C-alpha positions, 0 to 999 in steps of 0.5 A: 887500821884493822883489828884481828882475833884468830880463834882456832881449834883442833876441830877446824871450827875457828874463826877469824874476825877482822874489824876495822872502820871507815871515818868517812862512811862513819861506820865499822866493818866486821868480817869473819872467815871460818877455819879450814885446817888444822895442822896437828905438828906446828899447831897451825891453823889454816883459814884460806879459801874459807866460808867468809860474811862482812857486816857493817856497824853504824854508830848507833850499834857500836855504842851498842856493842859498847855497851854490852861489854861494859855490862850496861845490857847482856844482849843487843840483836841487830837486824840489817834487811837489803834487797838481796837478803836479811842479815841478823846479828846478836851481841851478847855476854858468854856465861859459865855458871853465872860467871861471866866468861867473855861475849860472842857474835852470831851472824845469820844470813840465809843459810849461812852461820857464823859465830865468833868468841871474845875472852874478857881481855879480848873483849876489853881491846875490842872495846877500846878500839870501837871507841878509837874508832867512834873518836876518829868518825866524830873527829872527820864529822867535826872537820868536815862540818868546819870546812864547809861552815868556812867555805858558806861563810866565804860564799856569804862574804862574796856575795855581799861584797858584790851586792853592796853598792860601787862607791864612786871616787870623790870628785875633784873640785875644779878650782878656777885659776885666777888670772894674774893682773898683768903688770905693766912692762917698764916701758909702759910705766907712765913716769910722770904720774904721782905716786899712791898715797898710803894711809898710815895709822895715826901715831895716838893709836899704836896699841896691837891687837893680841897675838900681834906684834909690833916691829 
């Protein structure tokens, strides 16, 4: 979702600036391309094949640009050093007889110079886009942190599961089966043996224990 500003003029000194953000890289990119032509009849400017440059801003640098637009600071200068070249960037307020006209960004790399201006209303749009970019960057960071936290939680749970001693299933108690006494068959009964005697309770002791019923 790029934000583009076309600033052209008849002198062919205009500039095309394009701002975009990358949530995964936690940064904002700004690209600039110089004007190459201008049609007097149609009033249409051309930027094709113009010299261009691209710079990358960190979260802290985005905050610095916002602070200048909100008039907390008058100017910020950024220094980007790479093995191949040095890039100097300044973002500052622009005045006309002490009246704020807007803001401008200047970029210098080797012998190349780029300068783009933003009116007050353009600066407000740029500020809101940069805040929008930061919101998406923070959301991406939060989502990644949450995902990693859940993965760590899952790994720790698996480790705890594997480290716990396995519980042996309870052993079934073996009950010895009582062997039933073999009852004599009818053929083995001694019909001549006397019948067994039973002790009946005496008639004087006929009180029942609590809870028992008498029939």
